[in-house]
N, C-alpha and C positions, 0 to 999 in steps of 0.2 A: 710762327701761329699764335696770336693772342685769344685769349678769352674774353667774354663781356664782364668780366668781375670788374668793379669799378675801385680803382686805386688812386689815390691824390699823386699828382705828378712828381710834388717832393718825395714823397715814400718809394715811387717807381724808378727814380733816377739815384736817391740816396740808401735808402734801407734796401732797395734790390728786392722788393718781395717777388717781383715777376723774374728774376733771372738769378741763376748763382754768379754770373760774370756779366754786369750788365753794360755792354759796351755802348757808347754814346758818339753820334757826330759822323759815322761811317756807316757805309752800308756793307762793307767787308768786314766780317767776322772771324776772329781766332777759334779754330776749332782745335790748333794745335800749336804750341803751347798754350794752357790755360791757367791765368786767366789771359796773358798777353806775353810777348816775348822780349819787349825793349827794357834795358838796364835801367836799373833803378839807383840812382846816387844818393839820395836824403831820404827819410823817414822820421816822421814825429808822431809820437802817441799823444792824443789829447786827452783820453781817460783808457782805461785799461782794455776797452773793447774798440773805442774809436781811433784809427790811424789813417794818417796820409802820407803819400811818398810819390816823388817825380824822378823824372829822368830823362833818356833818349827820346829823341823825337816828339818833344812837346808831352810825353805822357804823363797823367796825373791819374793817380788811382786813391779810393777811399774805401775803407771799411766801417761798418758799425757794429758788428758782430764778431770781432776777435780775427778775422782773415777770413770766416767761413763763406761771406759773399764780399763782393768787389764791385764797385761802381768804377768805370774808369773811360777816359778818353784820350787822345791824342793834341789836344787843342791848345793847350797850355804855354802857349809860345807866339812868336811873330813870324808870318810868312816871310821866307827869304827869297822868292821868287816866284814866278806866275804858274808853278806845279804846284805851290802851296806847300813846300817843304818847308819843316820845323825844325829846328835844332835841339840840341840838348840841354836839359836844366840840371843846374848844378845843386840847387840849394832851395829850400823853403822855410817858411816860417808861418806856423799858426798860433792865434790866440784863443781860439775855440773852436768850434765844430764846423763855424761858417765863416770866420773871417782870416783871411791868410794871404800869404805872399808865396811866389815862385821868382827863381830869376835863373838866366842862362844866355845862351848866343844870342849874339847881334843885339847885345846890350838890353837884352829884355826885361822887365821888372813886370811881373802880372801879378794883379789884385783880384780876390774874390770876396763875395761878401754873400754867396749863396752856397756855401761849403764845397765850392770847388767844381759846382756844374759849368759856370764858366768864369773867365778870367778877363779883367780889362787891362788893358795895356797902359802903364802909368810910367811918367818920367821920359815921354817918348823925345829924342833929340838930344836929352843929357848925357847920354852913354852912346859913342860912335858905334854904329853896326859891327865894327873890325874886333870890337871887344865884347869879354863874355862876362855875365854877372857869373862871381865864384864865390864869395863869402857873404853872409847876411845876419844881420843883429838887430834885435829890436829893445829898446829899453821899455817901450810901451806901445799903445796902439796907434799913437801920433808921431813918436821918434824913433826913427831907424837907421842903420846904415848898411850900403851894398858895396863890395867889391868886386873889381873887375880885372881882368888880364887879356890880352891878344894871344890868340892860338900859339903863337911864338914864344908864348911866357914874357912876354915884353908888355912897356907902356900900359900900366894899370893906373886906377885911380878910386878914390873914395867917393861916393856919393851918399847925401843925406836926406831925408823928410822931416819934416816937423810938423805935418800938419796931416798925417794919415795917409800918406802916399798921393797927396793930390800934387803936389809940387816937389821936385828933386833937385838939389843943386851939388855941384862938384866942389868938393871941401879940400880936396889933396889930389895931386897927380904925382905919378913916379916913373921912372924909366924903365921899371921892372915891373912885371904881373903883381897884384896884391891878391893873394889867394883866400884870406880869412879874416873874419874882425871879430870882435866881443868885447863887450862892455861889462865894468862890475856896477855901474848906475849910470843915469843919464848924462852926466857929466866925464866920467873916466871910460874912455874907450880906447882899445889896443887894436892894430893891424899888423900883419904878417906880409912881407915880400919874399918871392922867390930867393932872391939873393940873401937871404937871411937878415934884411933890415926888420926891424920892429916899430912901428910909429905909435903915438900916445898921443892922446889929446884930453885934458882936465876941463875943457869948457864947452864940451859937447860939439866938438869938432870946428869951434871957431878957429882954432889955430893946432898946430900939432909938432911934436917934436920926431926926431928919428934917430936911430942905434942901427948904424950902418954894421951888417955883419956880425950880430951879436947872438944868432942862433943858426944851425945848419941851414943850407941852402933847401930849397923845394919843400918848404913846410905847407901842409895842404891844409890845417886845421889847427885852431886855436879855441882854447877854452879857459876860463878861471873859476876857480872854486870861492873866493871871495876877492876881498880889495889887494891882496898882497901875493897871493898865491896864483898861479896861472901857469898853465901848460902850452907847448906846440907838439906837433907829430907832423911826418911826412915821409921822403924818400929814404929808402933802404933801412926802414925800421926806425928812424931818426927820432928821438923825444928829448925835448928840454923843458927845464922847469925855472919858475922864477918866484922865488918867496919872499922879495922886497919891491912889489909892485913895479917890476919890470926895468929896476936898474942894472940887475945882472939876471944874465940865464945862464944856466949849468946843464951841459948836455948828461942825459941819464944813459944808462946803461939799457941797450933795448934788448928785449925778450927776443928779439930775431932782426936778420938784416937782409933777407932776401925779396921782402916785400914792403912795399910803401904802406905807412899808415894814413888812410883817408880821414879818419876822426878819432880825435880823444875826446870822449866822454866821461865827463863828471858826474856821477851821483851825489857822492858824498866825500869826505875826506877819508873815508876807509873804504871807498868804492869807486875806482877809476877804470875805465876801458880804452884798449887802442884795438881800431877796426882795421881790417886791411888783408889780413893775411885769408890766404882762400880756403883754410880749415879750421882755423884756431880764432878764437875770440881770447884776448889777453886782457887779465884783470890784474888790477895792483890795490892793495889794504895799507899800502903805507906810503903813499904821495908818490909812486912811481918809482921808487929803490928797489923794489923787488916786484915780479910779475909772475903770475900763475898761468897755466893754459886751460883752458876752456874749448875743448874739441866741439867743432859744428857738424855733428853728422846728423844730417837731416833724413828721416826716415823717408820712405818712398822714392818716386823717380825723379824729385826733385833734386837740382843741383846747381853749383854756380861757380864761377872761375874765381872772382874777387868779390868779396863782402865789401860795401862802402859806408854804411850809415846804419845805428842803431839808436834804439832808444828803452828806456826802462821804466815802468812803475810797478812798485810792490816786487814781487817775485817774477813780474813778467819782462820776458826782454823780446824785443822785435828786430830783426835786423834783415837789410834789403842788399841786394847785389846785380849782377848779372842776369841775363837772360828773364828779367822781371821776378826774381825770385824773392819772396819774404819767407822767412821762417820765424818760428816763434818757440820761445821756450818759457815754461810756467813755474819752473824750479830753477831759477838763478843760473841759467845755462848749464843745468847738468844733462838735460834731454831737450832735444828740437823736433820740432814737427814742421809740414808746410802742407796747405793745399793746394800748390802749384802741381800742375801735371806737365812734366817735361821728358819726354822719351830718348830724344837726342839732341844735341846742341849744335850740329853739323846742317848745312845748308841742304836743302832737299831741290834736286833739277826738275822732275818731271813728275807727272800723275795721270793716272788710267783707271778707266772703269771698266771691269768684266760685264759685257754686252749682258743685257737681260738678267742682270743682278743689282743688288745694291752695293756689291763689293768694289771698294777702292784701294788702289796701291799707288803710294808714293816712295820715290826712290830717291837716294842721295848718297852723301859721303857716311862710310863706315864710322862706327862710335869706337870702337877698338878693332883689332885685326878680325875680319870676318863677320862683324856683328852690327845689327841694327840698321842695315842697308834699306831694309823695306819697310815702310809703315803699312799698314793694315787696317780698313775700315770694314765692317759687313753692315753698316747702317747710314751709309752717303756721306762718311765724314763727321758724323755725330762724335763718335769715340773712335780712339787708333789705339793699335798694338803695335808692336815692333816683331820682323822676322829676321833672323840670321840667316844670311846666304851660307856661310860657313867657308867662304873663300876671300882672301886679300884682295879686294878690289873696292874701288869707290864706284856704286851705281849712278850712271847717268842718264839711261833713258829706259822706258817700259813702254812695252805696247802688248795689250789683250786682245788676242784675236777672237776669242769667245767665251762663253762663261769657264772655259776649263784650261785653255792652253793659251800660255802668254810666253813672253821673252823679256830678258833684261841685258842691256847690254852695260860695260863701263872699261874701268881701267885694267891695265893687265891683257888687254885683249880678251877678255873674258865676255861670254854670253851663257846665260843659263836660262832653262825651260821650266815651264810648270805644266804638267798635264791633268792637274788637279784642284785647278782653281786656285792657285796659290797656295796650297797648304805645303807643298813640297816644292824645292827648286833644285834643279842639277845641273852641271856644265853640259854644253853639247860641244862639238870640235871648234877648238879655236880657229877662227877666218885666217889669222897668220901668226906668226910668233912675235913676242916682244912685248913691251909694255905700253902699247899705244893705249890711248883714249878711245875706246868705239863710244862716239859723242850722241850718236842716234842709231835707232834701231827700228825697223819698219815692216811689218809683216802685212800682205794683203790678202792672205790665205792662212790655213795652220803650218802649212809648208812652204809656202814661197814668200821670200823676204830678204831684206838687204840691212847690210850696216855699214856704217860711214866713220871715217876715222879723223880726228880732228887732231891739229896742234903740231903735225909734223907730217911732211911728204913723203909717200913710199913709193918706192919705185914700182912700177906696173899700175900704180892707181891706188886710192884710198876706199874703194869702194868694194863689198864682196857681197854676192849673193847666193842663196841657197834656195834650191828647189825641194830639198826632202827635209825640212826641219831643221836646220843646222847640223846634219850629218857630214856633208861635206860644202865647201864654198867653191865659187870661182871668183876671181879678182876681175873688177872691172874700172873703167875711167882711166885710163892711162894716158889718155892727151890731157889728164886736167893735174897740173903740176903745182898744186896746193892741196893744203889740209882742208876736209870740209867742215863747216861750221854748223849747217843744218839741212835737212833734208825731208821731202814730202812726196812718197809714191802716191799716185792715184788709183794706180789700177796695176793689173800685170805689166802693163806696156808704158805707161807714163808717169813720167815723175821729174822731179826737180831738184836741184842742190846749189847751196850757196858755198862760198869759199872763205876762208879765213885770211883775206888781203883786202884791201881797201882800194876802190878805183876799178875793181874788176869784174868780169859778167858773171852772171850766175850760168847753170847748165842744165839742159833738160835733154830726157830720152823719151824716145818713142816706140823703143823695142824692147823693153825690158832691161835698160842698162848695157846693152851690148854695144851700143854707140852712145855718145853725150857730146851733145853739139854747144857751142857758146851762146848766149841770148844777152845782148846789151841791156842795160837798166839806167834810169837818169841817176841812181844813187851813187855819190861818190866816196861814201865811207863804207867801213866792213858790212856787208849784208849779213846781220845775222841769223834772221830768219825768214823764211817762207811758207805759206800756206797754200795749198791747193783746193780750191773748192771743188773744181772739176778739172777736166784737161786742160781748160781755157782759161778759165777764171783764178788768178792767183794774185796775193800779196805777198808783197817783200818788204824788209826793214832795215836800218841803217844805225848804228849806234852814234854818227856825227854827219855832217854834211849840211848843206842848204836845205836839201829835201831829204827827210828821213824815212818817209813811206811811198811806195807807190803802188799801183793797182793794173793789170792787164786782164781784159777779156778775150784776149785771141792768141793766149797761149803765149805772150812775151812778145808778140811782134809789134805791140804799140802800149805806151805806158802812159799813166794818167797821175800824176802827183796826188797823194791824199793829204789832205790838209787836217792836220790833228789840232787839237784846243789848246794845247802847249807842246811846248820844245822839250825834249828829252830823248835820253837814249834809247831807242828802241832795242828791244831785245828777244821778244818773241811775240808771236801773232798766233789767233787760233779763233775759228770759224765754225759755228755751229751749223750754218746754212749759207745761201748768198748774200743775206740780209744781216745776220747776228753775228758780232764777230767782237773779240776782244784784243787789246795791242797793251804790252806793258814794258817799263822800262827796267833799268838794271840798278843803276846807284840813285837814279831818280826813281822813287818807287810809286811811280803815277799808273794807274790803269785805266785805261779809255774803253767806252763801250760804243759799238753803233748798232741800229737797228734798220739802217738803210741803205747798206751795202758801200758804207764808210764815206756817206755824202756829210753827215752830222754825227758828232761825237760827244758824249758827255764823258768827265773823269772824275776820279778821286783819287788822292794820294793817300796810302794806305799805311804811311809812316814807317817804315822798316829801314835799318840799314842797307839792305840789298834785296831785290825781287830776283827770282832765277827764271820763272815761268808763268804763264797763266794757261788755263784749260779749259774749256767750255764745253758741257756735256748736253746731251740731245734735247734735255728739258731747259735748256738754257741757265742750269745753275752753274756756276762757275768757281773754280777753285784757283788762288795765287798762292805760290812757292816762294820761300826765300830764306834767308840767315835763320840760324838757331833754331832751326826745325819747323819752321813757321810755315803752317797751313792755314789760310784765309778762304771762306766760303760767302759766295755771293748769291743771294736768292733774289733777282729782279721782279719777282711775281707781286712783291709785298705780301701782306698778312691781311686775311679778313678773321673776325671773330669766330672761335668756336662758341657755337652758342650752346651753353649748356643750360636748357630746358628743364631741367629736374634731377633733383637729387635726393633721393629717399633710404630710410631705413625701415627695416621691420624683425620684431625679435621671435626667435623661436627656441624657446629653452635655453640654452646657452650658447647659442649662435647669433649673430645679426646677419642678415642678408641687406645689402647696399645695391641700389639701383639708380643708373642714371642715364640721362639720354642728351645725346647733343644733336643740332638740327643742321650745323655745317661744321666742315672740319677742313684745315689746311696743314700740311706738314706734322700732323699729329703723331708722334712716334707712341703716344700712352699715357697712361695714367699710373703712379704711385698711389698706393694708398696707404694712408698714414693713420695712426690712432694716438691716442694721449689717454690715460686712465687718471683721472683727477681726483679718483677717492682711494687710490693705491697708497701705502705707505711703504718707502719715501715715494714722493711724488714721481710718477713716469712721465717724461714729457713726449712730444710727438716722436713716432718712430715708425719706419715704413715696414709695413706688415703683407705687402704683395704688390705685384703688376699686373697690370691689365693692357694687351696691345691696342692702340687706337688704329684708326682706319686710313692713316694717311692724309689723303685729301679726297673730300667726298661733299656733294652740296644736299646728299640724303640722309634722313635723320638714321642715327645710330644708337643702339640700347646697349648698355655694359651692366654687369654684375659683379658682385664679390661677396663671397661668404665669409665671416670671420667666425672659426669654430672654437667649441672648448672654453670659453671665455668663464672666471670666476664671477660671482655677481658684483656688482659696483657700477659705476657710472663711467661711461666711455664717450670720447669725442672723436669725430671721424672727419677728414678732409681727403681731397683728393689734388694730386700734384701734377697738373698736366704738362707732359714734358714736349716741346719741338724736336724735330731732327736735328736742330742745329745748338742742341743744348739749352735753350733758354726753357722756362718753365713759369707757371703760374697755379697761384692755389685757388680752391673753391672756397664757398663759405664751409662754415664748420656747422656737424649735425651733432646734436644730444643723443645717447642712446642708454638705458639703465636695463641692467640684467639684476633680477631680484632674486632674494634669498628664500627658497620654498619653505613653508613653515611645517612641512610634515611629509614622510614617505607617501608618494602617490603614486598609481599605476591606472593609465587613462584607456578608454577603449579604442582599439585600433581603428586606423581610418584609412581606406575605404574598408566597409565589411557589409556583405561578402567581398570578396576582391580575386584577381588574377592578374599577374602572379604574384604580386606583391603589395605589403600593405606597411605603414609606418605606427610605431607605438611609441608613445611619449610617457615619460615617467619623472618623477622629482626625488631630489635627495636633499634633507635639511641640514645634514654635515656630513663631512666625508665618512665613509664607510664602504664595506666590501658588499657590492651587490651582483645577484644572480637571476638572470631572467631566462628560462627556458619553456621550450614548445613541447606539448605533449601530445599525443593521439588521443582517440576516444575511450582506450582502454587503458590510458595511463602510462605509457611506454615513452621515455624522452626520446624526442627527435633531434633536438639540437638546443646548444647554448646561444642566446643572442648577446647577453652580458655574463660576464664571469669577471670581474677584477674590482679594484677599488676605485670608487667615483668619488669626485670632489662635489663640494655643496653646489646645488644648480639643478637645472632642468635640462632632460634630455630628449631625442628622437632617436629611435633606431629601426631601420627599414629588415622588413624579413621577406627573403624572396623563397616561395613556394614552388617555384617552378618544377622541381622534382617530384613533388609530392600529388597525390589523387584529391579530386574534390571530397568534402567532407566537413565534419565538426572537428575543430581543433583546441585545446585550452594553451593559455601561456601564463605563466605564474612567475612571480616576483617576490625573493625574499632576500630580507637585508637584517639582521641580528633578530629581534622578535618580531621584525615586520614582516606580514605574508599577505599576496593578493592574488586572486586569480581571475581571470577573463577567457570568455570563450569568442572563437572566431570560426568564420566560413568560409572555405575553399569552394568557389564555383566556376569550375572549367566547361 
């Protein structure tokens, strides 16, 4: 949902004023992890707040405020096939916040002149598609070099541009991959190959000398301090140094030998870093002779396997790695933080919505023994937490029968059940003994369900049925001599299964699984997925073969091939109804959507390493699951504006009443109320002071309010942060409010007066003081204290509830120091 607040396009895309994580150019949006899941291979600080980074699947990310907000997309690369697959980028170089380059697989060199919003492919055809851009160095905006290698680390080259990337030429080729390049000036440039060969030019690349095997093999990075002193670093912690402009290279004693170094970062002669260890950044203050360890302990749920790249300005270090993690230190590496949110790096397999709720459950491999197999959201996937099952198992499948009862199945023949809406899960009777993977679980009522075992054929059948909620199980499918890959039970009688073997039929039951009979299909590959819309209309998909998907409208008697827009390894199908459905790939991370029963399809590549499944809910909002705990959400309805027709304030004493009205809303989770005190010392910036729930989706006007109480005198600013269910947000305009300092003590007449049963009394305090306000009857007896405490400077209002008193005249008196005031009031019942 987007508001009508007008924002310049560049601000929307780069400053991300409307979204913490502004993901562009694809409709499938990450809800976990955030900002996104693809590994990052290189990071560059343009200034202390502006950073750019690139990595897997054409990922490019940019922040303008030190990692609080990110703009990102997965289009920094060249499509490798009709499925719009984009490979990994390995390096980038930026001159300023607008102009920069990235390089990666398929010989890709991309240039941006608009801060990374888009990249133009340059030098097309100079680098073969089977070579990967690896190293990059620029002398200035005109002259730069890129090195390449093949996937086998052989056959590399050095290419050069002298006109700002408009044209590129090959200036050196080699039988081995050339991993890195660096120069000391526009004329003198070095490069390193995987076999330890060093290349050098002193005439801007017109000719090169090479010194074979002078450094250790598989050096991944090179950097120079000055014209004489340079370093290479790479495999098994190898580091070598030259102090004579590359004539000789001396291997240095490495701080570790278990991990490769992917970057050697030179800040100064007394500040050199080696990056690659999963938990430590190494620093040398003596040109690499000795190294000290700086543990990278990132607070929060963010974690990575390997760190690949860092940059440093002043005392601020940023570092990037696997799973899209970016970590930051502002104290020279002593402490670290990250705005990434990552609960589990393992793959997720299945997702289910508890009917008649907003509660979503996603399941996958455990983080450690018995932990984090379940992801849980109470707001339709906007935010996620994890639940531990407490059992050694990877969760493969989940089925929520109603708002309270659900089942999870997985490895070690485990089945777990919840009866409290997923708050707790407990094991039921194992369908069979062993370590088998119960790949699919399907219940049609709270008590009646089936489980299906994959990867190994069990004597007597791989299907088990329960009629009492998992207390006992009956084995079925004895005539199916294969393991089960997928299944879909339509009701208590009709269901379909597919088997884990190519060129085989699927199987169908019409009597609740007592008997299963084969159904021939036109698919020759392994039929990995089946979806039954009803007893007769079914879809199947295969991972390979001339035909990848087929449809039957008569229970499998006849089949019609389904023409998908691109060829990919179909791994999962799900339909909302007879018309609207989704199909996804596995290693080809394509998701296709149809709204006319498979006649026509649209598709997007979600640019992940692997997809595991897709699930569409009753409102046609879909979720895709994949590696690194990835959950992506797709809302095909689009967005209409939240028409904020008014946002006003009023002051009463020391409190501010904020009111606002919307004309229409779509997916509106609610409003954060934010305040800034510009007159305070020290300055108090924007802070969240409250939250007001939105109305979701509505075309009717909605009114909202919020009271900010007990404010000190001064000038305040307020704004609203409207948040969608998918986590995006936008700010309202700001409004200004001033709380004035009273000049003297004052006690005002109550209102209303007469009253029944309550009235309000306003009073003012010019300086911090003890204040007592009490109510008395007509004979002077104290009834109660309304105020009896130290009050800060300001104006106040107190409510007097006289429900327990009889009609008549009463007095209220205010005392503070030498000040005293008395007024009458009338209770009239």
